C-alpha positions in Angstrom: 0.0 0.0 0.0 1.8 3.2 -1.2 1.2 6.8 -2.1 3.1 9.1 -4.5 1.7 12.5 -3.3 0.3 13.9 -0.1 -3.4 14.1 0.4 -6.5 12.3 1.7 -5.7 8.6 2.2 -8.8 7.5 0.3 -7.6 9.5 -2.7 -3.9 9.0 -2.8 -3.3 5.4 -1.5 -2.7 2.7 -4.1 -2.5 -1.0 -3.9 0.4 -2.5 -5.9 3.8 -4.1 -6.0 6.9 -2.4 -4.6 10.4 -3.9 -4.5 11.8 -4.6 -1.0 15.2 -3.0 -0.6 18.3 -5.1 0.1 18.6 -6.1 3.7 21.2 -4.0 5.6 23.3 -5.4 8.4 21.3 -3.4 11.0 18.0 -4.8 9.8 15.9 -8.0 9.8 13.3 -8.9 7.3 9.8 -9.5 8.6 6.7 -11.0 7.2 4.0 -8.6 8.4 1.0 -10.2 10.1 -1.1 -7.3 11.2 -0.9 -3.5 11.5 -3.3 -1.0 13.2 -4.8 2.0 11.5 -3.8 5.0 13.6 -4.4 8.8 13.4 -0.6 9.2 12.8 -0.9 7.1 9.6 -3.3 9.7 8.1 -1.2 12.6 9.3 1.8 11.0 7.5 -0.1 10.5 4.3 -1.3 14.1 4.4 2.3 15.2 5.1 1.3 16.8 8.5 3.5 14.4 10.6 6.9 15.1 12.0 8.3 12.2 9.8 8.1 13.2 6.1 7.3 10.7 3.3 9.8 9.8 0.5 7.8 9.1 -2.7 6.8 6.5 -3.6 6.1 5.8 0.1 4.6 2.7 1.6 2.2 3.7 4.4 1.9 2.3 7.9 3.9 2.9 11.1 3.3 0.0 13.5 2.7 -3.7 13.4 3.7 -7.3 14.2 5.2 -10.1 12.2 7.5 -13.0 12.0 11.3 -12.7 11.2 12.0 -14.4 7.9 15.6 -13.2 7.4 17.9 -12.3 10.3 21.0 -11.8 8.2 22.7 -14.4 10.4 22.2 -12.6 13.7 20.9 -15.3 16.1 19.9 -12.6 18.6 16.9 -12.2 16.3 15.8 -15.8 15.8 14.0 -16.8 12.5 10.3 -17.4 12.9 10.2 -15.3 16.1 7.1 -13.2 16.7 8.0 -9.5 16.9 6.4 -6.1 17.2 7.9 -2.9 15.8 7.3 0.8 15.1 8.8 1.9 11.8 7.8 3.0 8.3 6.6 0.9 5.4 4.4 -1.5 7.4 1.3 -1.7 5.2 2.9 -4.4 3.1 3.4 -8.1 3.1 7.1 -7.8 4.0 9.2 -5.1 5.6 12.9 -4.5 6.5 13.0 -3.3 10.2 16.0 -1.9 12.0 17.1 -4.2 14.8 16.8 -1.4 17.4 13.0 -1.2 16.5 12.4 -4.9 17.1 10.6 -6.1 20.2 10.8 -9.9 20.6 7.6 -11.5 21.9 6.7 -14.8 23.5 5.4 -17.4 21.0 1.9 -17.4 22.5 1.5 -13.6 22.5 -1.8 -12.4 21.0 -1.4 -11.1 17.4 -4.1 -8.5 18.0 -2.2 -7.1 21.0 1.2 -7.4 19.3 0.0 -5.3 16.3 -0.9 -2.5 18.8 2.1 -3.0 21.1 4.8 -0.6 19.9 3.2 2.8 20.5 0.2 3.2 22.7 1.1 0.8 25.6 4.6 2.4 25.9 3.0 5.9 25.8 0.5 4.9 28.5 3.2 3.3 30.7 5.4 6.4 30.3 2.7 8.9 31.1 1.7 7.0 34.3 5.4 6.9 35.3 5.7 10.6 34.6 2.6 11.3 36.8 4.5 10.2 39.9 1.2 8.9 41.2 1.5 6.6 44.2 -0.9 4.0 45.5 -4.3 5.4 46.3 -3.5 8.7 44.7 -5.5 10.0 41.7 -4.8 10.6 38.1 -7.2 12.7 36.0 -7.6 11.7 32.3 -9.0 13.8 29.5 -10.2 12.0 26.3 -10.6 9.0 28.6 -12.3 6.8 25.9 -9.1 7.0 23.8 -6.9 3.9 23.3 -4.1 5.4 25.4 -6.4 6.4 28.3 -7.9 2.9 28.4 -4.4 1.5 28.7 -3.5 4.0 31.4 -6.6 3.0 33.4 -5.6 -0.7 33.3 -2.0 0.0 34.2 -3.1 2.3 37.0 -5.5 -0.3 38.4 -2.7 -2.8 38.6 -0.6 -0.2 40.5 -3.6 0.7 42.8 -3.6 4.2 41.4 -7.1 5.7 41.1 -8.3 7.2 37.8 -10.9 9.9 37.1 -12.0 9.5 33.5 -13.4 12.5 31.7 -15.4 11.8 28.5 -17.6 13.8 26.1 -20.6 11.5 26.7 -21.5 8.5 28.8 -21.6 6.0 26.0 -18.5 4.2 27.2 -19.0 4.8 31.0 -19.7 1.2 31.9 -16.8 0.0 29.7 -14.4 2.4 31.4 -15.6 1.4 34.8 -15.1 -2.3 33.9 -11.5 -1.6 32.9 -10.9 -0.1 36.3 -11.7 3.6 36.2 -12.8 4.8 39.7 -14.9 7.7 38.5 -16.3 8.7 35.0 -17.4 12.3 34.5 -18.9 14.2 31.6 -16.8 16.9 30.1 -18.6 19.9 31.6 -16.5 22.6 33.2 -18.9 23.2 36.2 -19.2 19.5 37.0 -15.4 19.0 36.6 -14.6 21.9 38.8 -16.9 20.9 41.6 -15.8 17.2 41.6 -12.1 18.0 41.6 -12.4 20.5 44.4 -14.4 18.1 46.5 -12.1 15.2 45.8 -9.0 17.3 46.6 -10.3 18.1 50.1 -9.8 14.5 51.2 -7.5 12.8 48.7 -4.5 13.7 46.7 -4.7 14.2 42.9 -1.2 13.6 41.7 -1.5 14.4 38.0 -3.7 15.5 35.1 -2.8 13.6 31.9 -4.2 15.8 29.2 -4.8 14.9 25.5 -7.2 17.8 24.9 -6.2 21.2 26.1 -8.6 24.2 25.8 -11.2 25.1 28.4 -11.1 21.7 30.1 -7.4 21.9 30.8 -7.8 25.5 32.0 -10.5 24.5 34.4 -8.6 21.6 35.9 -5.4 23.7 36.3 -7.4 26.1 38.4 -8.8 23.4 40.7 -6.3 20.6 40.9 -4.5 19.7 44.1 -1.3 21.5 45.2 2.0 20.0 43.9 0.3 18.2 41.1 1.7 17.7 37.6 -0.1 18.7 34.5 1.2 16.7 31.5 0.0 17.7 28.0 0.4 15.0 25.4 -2.4 15.6 22.9 -4.0 18.3 20.7 -7.7 17.3 20.4 -8.7 20.9 21.1 -7.5 23.8 18.9 -8.2 26.3 21.8 -5.4 27.6 24.0 -5.0 26.7 27.6 -5.2 29.7 29.9 -4.3 30.3 33.5 -3.1 33.0 35.8 0.4 32.8 37.3 -1.1 32.6 40.7 -2.8 29.3 39.8 0.7 27.8 39.3 2.8 29.7 41.8 0.7 29.3 45.0 0.0 25.6 44.4 3.5 24.8 43.2 2.2 23.1 40.0 4.3 21.6 37.3 3.2 21.9 33.7 5.1 20.0 31.0 4.8 18.5 27.6 5.3 14.9 26.7 6.5 13.1 23.6 7.3 9.4 23.6 10.5 9.7 21.6 11.9 12.4 23.9 11.0 10.3 26.9 12.7 7.2 25.5 15.9 9.3 24.8 16.1 9.8 28.5 16.2 6.1 29.2 19.1 3.6 28.9 18.8 0.5 26.8 18.6 -1.6 30.0 15.8 0.6 31.4 13.8 0.3 28.1 14.3 -3.4 28.0 13.0 -3.8 31.5 10.0 -1.6 30.8 9.1 -3.6 27.7 9.3 -6.8 29.7 6.9 -5.4 32.3 4.5 -4.2 29.6 4.5 -7.5 27.8 3.8 -9.4 31.1 0.8 -7.2 31.9 -0.6 -7.5 28.3 -0.3 -11.3 28.4 -2.9 -11.3 31.1 -6.2 -12.3 29.4 -8.1 -9.7 31.5 -6.0 -6.9 30.0 -8.1 -5.5 27.1 -6.9 -4.0 23.8 -10.0 -3.9 21.7 -10.1 -4.7 18.0 -13.1 -3.4 16.1 -12.4 -5.1 12.8 -9.7 -6.8 10.6 -9.3 -6.2 6.9 -7.0 -7.5 4.1 -4.9 -4.9 2.5 -6.9 -4.9 -0.7 -10.0 -3.7 1.3 -8.1 -0.6 2.4 -10.8 1.9 1.4 -13.4 0.2 3.5 -11.0 -0.2 6.4 -10.1 3.5 6.3 -13.7 4.7 6.1 -14.7 2.5 9.1 -11.6 3.6 11.1 -12.7 7.2 10.8 -16.1 6.4 12.3 -15.4 3.8 15.0 -15.8 5.0 18.6 -13.9 2.3 20.3 -11.1 -0.1 19.5 -8.7 -0.3 16.5 -9.2 -1.6 13.0 -6.3 -3.8 11.8 -4.9 -4.6 8.4 -4.7 -8.4 8.7 -2.0 -10.1 6.6 -1.9 -13.2 8.7 
């Protein structure tokens, strides 16, 4: 699946044959089994992403597969199931740099493996950055998103409480079943009242914000002293506003978050340990990573249309 110009995915994506480049010494060749359809994929095709396409460009940024050529490097065994985050994934085969490869147990779920490389690491890192301790609270905007659902489950396992803020209550029961302790509608007056009341008796350690705008402005004004506000998404195009006194007298920390910058601050040993922990948690059958549908590559138009309309879960290209 490739494109030769930027634009809407439905208009510029093409299905066809592309030669696989010669395998370099720092790469392994993978038979791709599955790949999720993510918002970043559309941004890349529309040339709005931080990574720029090189035409003709194969689409797709994340997936899972089986190593079919390790170039003689036994650290990457043939037929091993792996996950990866790299370009050129919406294809039958791909050459992946070894430092992008995550080796997985043989019985690891293909559906989870396809979604492993980005969102679970982001969720794990955001929870780590929150510095939330047992029985403390983390507030989540856009709580029905894939990242927030992962944060809720990781937090539950660490006995950290979560307040999930959503636009409507359609997914309220689903979020509670994942482990959210409180689900609130995104109404400034309701949010302000609930956070003020909660903060009187319990500590709110952090606000993990994927939205910005008025919601973030309200929470900054009402959140507990010494809390951290971490912005990691851009769902709202409105500015966040606050008075210096909101920050100074409560000693708040406001920071941005990007997964690649966070990873650059970790050693290889630390990253390997984190991946091992994430993989162990995801192998639990009770840990949910919802898949809404699976599609062969040739049905890419239907897959893309339905991906833009789904309210929960991921659509996967399924080459398995």
